[in-house]
Each structure stands twice: as C-alpha cells, then as structure tokens.
C-alpha atoms as an extended CHARMM CRD file, in Angstrom:
* protein
*
       114  EXT
         1         1  MET       CA             -0.4820000000      -21.5220000000       22.4580000000  PROA      1               0.0000000000
         2         2  LEU       CA             -0.6750000000      -17.6470000000       22.0040000000  PROA      2               0.0000000000
         3         3  GLN       CA             -0.1780000000      -16.2190000000       18.6180000000  PROA      3               0.0000000000
         4         4  PRO       CA              2.2240000000      -13.4260000000       18.2600000000  PROA      4               0.0000000000
         5         5  VAL       CA              0.7670000000       -9.9220000000       17.7670000000  PROA      5               0.0000000000
         6         6  ARG       CA              1.3250000000       -9.0100000000       14.1440000000  PROA      6               0.0000000000
         7         7  GLU       CA              2.5600000000       -5.2350000000       13.7540000000  PROA      7               0.0000000000
         8         8  GLU       CA              0.3260000000       -3.1100000000       11.7110000000  PROA      8               0.0000000000
         9         9  ILE       CA              0.4610000000        0.0550000000        9.6080000000  PROA      9               0.0000000000
        10        10  SER       CA             -2.1600000000        2.3440000000        8.2350000000  PROA      10              0.0000000000
        11        11  VAL       CA             -2.6690000000        2.9030000000        4.4530000000  PROA      11              0.0000000000
        12        12  SER       CA             -2.4140000000        6.7700000000        5.4050000000  PROA      12              0.0000000000
        13        13  ALA       CA              1.2480000000        6.1690000000        6.2720000000  PROA      13              0.0000000000
        14        14  PHE       CA              1.8670000000        6.1080000000        2.3300000000  PROA      14              0.0000000000
        15        15  ARG       CA             -0.0120000000        9.1690000000        1.3960000000  PROA      15              0.0000000000
        16        16  ASP       CA              3.2160000000       11.4420000000        1.0010000000  PROA      16              0.0000000000
        17        17  ILE       CA              5.2130000000        8.5820000000       -0.8360000000  PROA      17              0.0000000000
        18        18  CYS       CA              5.6570000000        9.3230000000       -4.5480000000  PROA      18              0.0000000000
        19        19  ILE       CA              7.8260000000        6.7770000000       -6.6750000000  PROA      19              0.0000000000
        20        20  HSD       CA              6.3000000000        7.0850000000      -10.0990000000  PROA      20              0.0000000000
        21        21  PHE       CA              3.5370000000        9.8580000000       -9.6600000000  PROA      21              0.0000000000
        22        22  PRO       CA              1.8710000000       11.4240000000       -6.6820000000  PROA      22              0.0000000000
        23        23  GLY       CA             -0.3250000000        8.9900000000       -4.6690000000  PROA      23              0.0000000000
        24        24  ASP       CA              1.1900000000        5.8480000000       -6.3780000000  PROA      24              0.0000000000
        25        25  VAL       CA              1.7930000000        3.9140000000       -3.3850000000  PROA      25              0.0000000000
        26        26  PHE       CA             -1.2920000000        5.2070000000       -1.3680000000  PROA      26              0.0000000000
        27        27  LEU       CA             -3.7290000000        4.1430000000       -4.2720000000  PROA      27              0.0000000000
        28        28  LEU       CA             -1.9210000000        0.5580000000       -4.2800000000  PROA      28              0.0000000000
        29        29  ALA       CA             -2.1700000000        0.1240000000       -0.7270000000  PROA      29              0.0000000000
        30        30  VAL       CA             -5.7490000000        1.2070000000       -0.6430000000  PROA      30              0.0000000000
        31        31  TRP       CA             -6.4640000000       -1.1780000000       -3.5420000000  PROA      31              0.0000000000
        32        32  LEU       CA             -4.7840000000       -4.0250000000       -1.9150000000  PROA      32              0.0000000000
        33        33  VAL       CA             -6.2650000000       -3.5950000000        1.4780000000  PROA      33              0.0000000000
        34        34  ALA       CA             -9.7560000000       -3.1820000000       -0.0880000000  PROA      34              0.0000000000
        35        35  SER       CA             -9.0990000000       -6.3330000000       -1.8980000000  PROA      35              0.0000000000
        36        36  ASN       CA             -8.1620000000       -8.1560000000        1.0310000000  PROA      36              0.0000000000
        37        37  GLU       CA            -11.4570000000       -7.1050000000        2.6650000000  PROA      37              0.0000000000
        38        38  ALA       CA            -13.5820000000       -8.2130000000       -0.1040000000  PROA      38              0.0000000000
        39        39  GLU       CA            -15.1720000000      -11.4830000000        0.6780000000  PROA      39              0.0000000000
        40        40  SER       CA            -16.2310000000      -12.3300000000       -2.8680000000  PROA      40              0.0000000000
        41        41  THR       CA            -12.5740000000      -11.9390000000       -4.0100000000  PROA      41              0.0000000000
        42        42  PRO       CA            -11.6220000000      -15.4630000000       -4.5090000000  PROA      42              0.0000000000
        43        43  THR       CA             -7.8800000000      -14.6830000000       -3.8990000000  PROA      43              0.0000000000
        44        44  CYS       CA             -8.4420000000      -12.3790000000       -0.7750000000  PROA      44              0.0000000000
        45        45  LYS       CA             -5.6500000000      -12.5470000000        1.6400000000  PROA      45              0.0000000000
        46        46  ILE       CA             -6.0970000000      -12.0290000000        5.5890000000  PROA      46              0.0000000000
        47        47  PHE       CA             -3.4800000000       -9.2050000000        5.0880000000  PROA      47              0.0000000000
        48        48  THR       CA             -1.1050000000       -7.6260000000        2.7900000000  PROA      48              0.0000000000
        49        49  THR       CA              2.6930000000       -6.8410000000        4.2020000000  PROA      49              0.0000000000
        50        50  LEU       CA              4.8330000000       -4.1040000000        3.7870000000  PROA      50              0.0000000000
        51        51  SER       CA              7.1480000000       -6.6300000000        1.5720000000  PROA      51              0.0000000000
        52        52  GLY       CA              4.0220000000       -7.5690000000       -0.1740000000  PROA      52              0.0000000000
        53        53  LEU       CA              3.0180000000       -4.0940000000       -1.1520000000  PROA      53              0.0000000000
        54        54  ALA       CA              6.7130000000       -3.4450000000       -2.4000000000  PROA      54              0.0000000000
        55        55  HSD       CA              6.5460000000       -6.5550000000       -4.5670000000  PROA      55              0.0000000000
        56        56  HSD       CA              3.1020000000       -5.5360000000       -5.9600000000  PROA      56              0.0000000000
        57        57  PHE       CA              4.1590000000       -1.9850000000       -6.8540000000  PROA      57              0.0000000000
        58        58  VAL       CA              7.3150000000       -3.3940000000       -8.8570000000  PROA      58              0.0000000000
        59        59  SER       CA              4.8460000000       -5.6750000000      -10.6530000000  PROA      59              0.0000000000
        60        60  VAL       CA              2.5630000000       -2.9350000000      -11.6110000000  PROA      60              0.0000000000
        61        61  TYR       CA              5.4410000000       -0.5020000000      -12.2410000000  PROA      61              0.0000000000
        62        62  GLY       CA              6.5800000000       -2.7960000000      -14.9400000000  PROA      62              0.0000000000
        63        63  PHE       CA             10.0860000000       -3.1280000000      -16.4110000000  PROA      63              0.0000000000
        64        64  ASP       CA             12.2590000000       -0.1070000000      -17.0200000000  PROA      64              0.0000000000
        65        65  GLY       CA             15.7050000000       -1.0170000000      -18.3820000000  PROA      65              0.0000000000
        66        66  GLU       CA             17.2840000000        2.4750000000      -17.6800000000  PROA      66              0.0000000000
        67        67  ASN       CA             15.6380000000        2.8630000000      -14.1380000000  PROA      67              0.0000000000
        68        68  ALA       CA             15.1710000000       -0.6510000000      -12.8690000000  PROA      68              0.0000000000
        69        69  LEU       CA             12.9840000000       -0.9250000000       -9.9580000000  PROA      69              0.0000000000
        70        70  SER       CA             13.2800000000       -3.7600000000       -7.3560000000  PROA      70              0.0000000000
        71        71  ALA       CA             11.2920000000       -4.6580000000       -4.3790000000  PROA      71              0.0000000000
        72        72  SER       CA             14.4590000000       -4.0680000000       -2.1370000000  PROA      72              0.0000000000
        73        73  LYS       CA             14.6500000000       -0.4330000000       -3.8270000000  PROA      73              0.0000000000
        74        74  VAL       CA             10.9000000000        0.0630000000       -2.8650000000  PROA      74              0.0000000000
        75        75  LEU       CA             11.4510000000       -1.0130000000        0.7800000000  PROA      75              0.0000000000
        76        76  SER       CA             14.4410000000        1.4280000000        0.9210000000  PROA      76              0.0000000000
        77        77  ILE       CA             12.0390000000        4.2010000000       -0.3200000000  PROA      77              0.0000000000
        78        78  PHE       CA              9.7530000000        3.2300000000        2.5740000000  PROA      78              0.0000000000
        79        79  ALA       CA             12.4210000000        3.2730000000        4.9040000000  PROA      79              0.0000000000
        80        80  ALA       CA             13.3840000000        6.7340000000        4.0870000000  PROA      80              0.0000000000
        81        81  HSD       CA              9.8040000000        7.5640000000        5.2060000000  PROA      81              0.0000000000
        82        82  ASN       CA             10.4360000000        5.6730000000        8.7210000000  PROA      82              0.0000000000
        83        83  ILE       CA              8.3920000000        2.6950000000        7.4880000000  PROA      83              0.0000000000
        84        84  VAL       CA             10.1570000000       -0.2650000000        8.3860000000  PROA      84              0.0000000000
        85        85  GLY       CA              9.8260000000       -4.1450000000        9.3660000000  PROA      85              0.0000000000
        86        86  ASN       CA              7.0810000000       -6.0360000000        7.6060000000  PROA      86              0.0000000000
        87        87  PRO       CA              3.9450000000       -4.9400000000        9.2740000000  PROA      87              0.0000000000
        88        88  SER       CA              0.6190000000       -5.9350000000        7.7470000000  PROA      88              0.0000000000
        89        89  ILE       CA             -1.3010000000       -2.9320000000        6.1270000000  PROA      89              0.0000000000
        90        90  LYS       CA             -4.6090000000       -1.8990000000        7.2760000000  PROA      90              0.0000000000
        91        91  PHE       CA             -7.3850000000        0.8680000000        6.8010000000  PROA      91              0.0000000000
        92        92  ASP       CA             -6.8850000000        3.6040000000        9.4110000000  PROA      92              0.0000000000
        93        93  MET       CA             -8.3000000000        2.0860000000       12.7830000000  PROA      93              0.0000000000
        94        94  ASN       CA            -11.1760000000        4.4880000000       13.1100000000  PROA      94              0.0000000000
        95        95  ALA       CA            -14.1780000000        4.9680000000       10.8400000000  PROA      95              0.0000000000
        96        96  GLU       CA            -13.4220000000        8.6690000000       10.0390000000  PROA      96              0.0000000000
        97        97  SER       CA             -9.8610000000        8.0300000000        9.1160000000  PROA      97              0.0000000000
        98        98  ALA       CA            -10.6200000000        4.8590000000        7.1070000000  PROA      98              0.0000000000
        99        99  ALA       CA            -13.4030000000        7.1310000000        4.9540000000  PROA      99              0.0000000000
       100       100  THR       CA            -10.7200000000        9.7440000000        4.5780000000  PROA      100             0.0000000000
       101       101  SER       CA             -8.2950000000        7.1570000000        3.2450000000  PROA      101             0.0000000000
       102       102  ARG       CA            -10.9170000000        6.0580000000        0.8330000000  PROA      102             0.0000000000
       103       103  ASP       CA            -11.8320000000        9.5680000000       -0.3220000000  PROA      103             0.0000000000
       104       104  THR       CA             -8.2410000000       10.4310000000       -0.9000000000  PROA      104             0.0000000000
       105       105  ALA       CA             -7.7740000000        7.5570000000       -2.9900000000  PROA      105             0.0000000000
       106       106  VAL       CA            -10.7680000000        8.4740000000       -5.1480000000  PROA      106             0.0000000000
       107       107  ASN       CA             -9.5900000000       12.2670000000       -5.2540000000  PROA      107             0.0000000000
       108       108  VAL       CA             -6.0980000000       11.1240000000       -6.3730000000  PROA      108             0.0000000000
       109       109  LEU       CA             -7.7170000000        8.7560000000       -9.0710000000  PROA      109             0.0000000000
       110       110  SER       CA             -9.9610000000       11.9380000000      -10.1600000000  PROA      110             0.0000000000
       111       111  ARG       CA             -6.9070000000       14.1390000000      -10.5520000000  PROA      111             0.0000000000
       112       112  LEU       CA             -5.3430000000       11.3160000000      -12.7370000000  PROA      112             0.0000000000
       113       113  MET       CA             -8.1640000000       10.9000000000      -14.9890000000  PROA      113             0.0000000000
       114       114  PRO       CA             -8.7510000000       13.2040000000      -18.1370000000  PROA      114             0.0000000000
C-alpha cells in the first residue's frame, strides 16, 4: 500500500513572521527541525508539523493573562502569511539554502545576545 506524500514547508518560510520578537518563529522552527534530525536526541521525531510548531511556540511564549496566545491564534498568524494546512517543516531543500537558514538563525541569536 502506498503512503500518501506529506506536504512539506521550508523553515525559511518563517523568516519574516514576528510574534514576540523579530525572528522568533524562525528560530524555533530551525531548532525543532535540527532537533528532529539529531540522531542522538532520544525524543527525536521524524518531523514537526505546522500545528506542532504553533503548540511549541505557545509553550515557549508562556502565559500572558493580558495577551493570551493560543495555538489557533498562532496558526491564524501563519495563515495571514499564506502558510496553511499542516505540512511538515524541513530545512530548505538545497544545501546552500539550508546553510543560509542555519546562518540566519545564528545571526538572529547574536543580535539578541548582549
């Protein structure tokens, strides 16, 4: 029996989305994909989906009673950026783009560090 082809989206699709600070969604997406690919991680998954990213973001964002954030609200922010469905998140397909995604994540982190 043939398995259905799973829709995929590149981490670079999240570069321009800002919920809490510039690059926040992109950094989390890169971290999750890298964690998924880490063979030494006992909790590694085959993939993280868009819904999974939204739930992880809410978990990392934490509780804010005045400005509550839910996974459905994060998914609606993604939808406003034309990211819909529940594709699995992957590094960019070609090696150059994947390296650029990792470098961009490092650059965003370095701007946040004092």
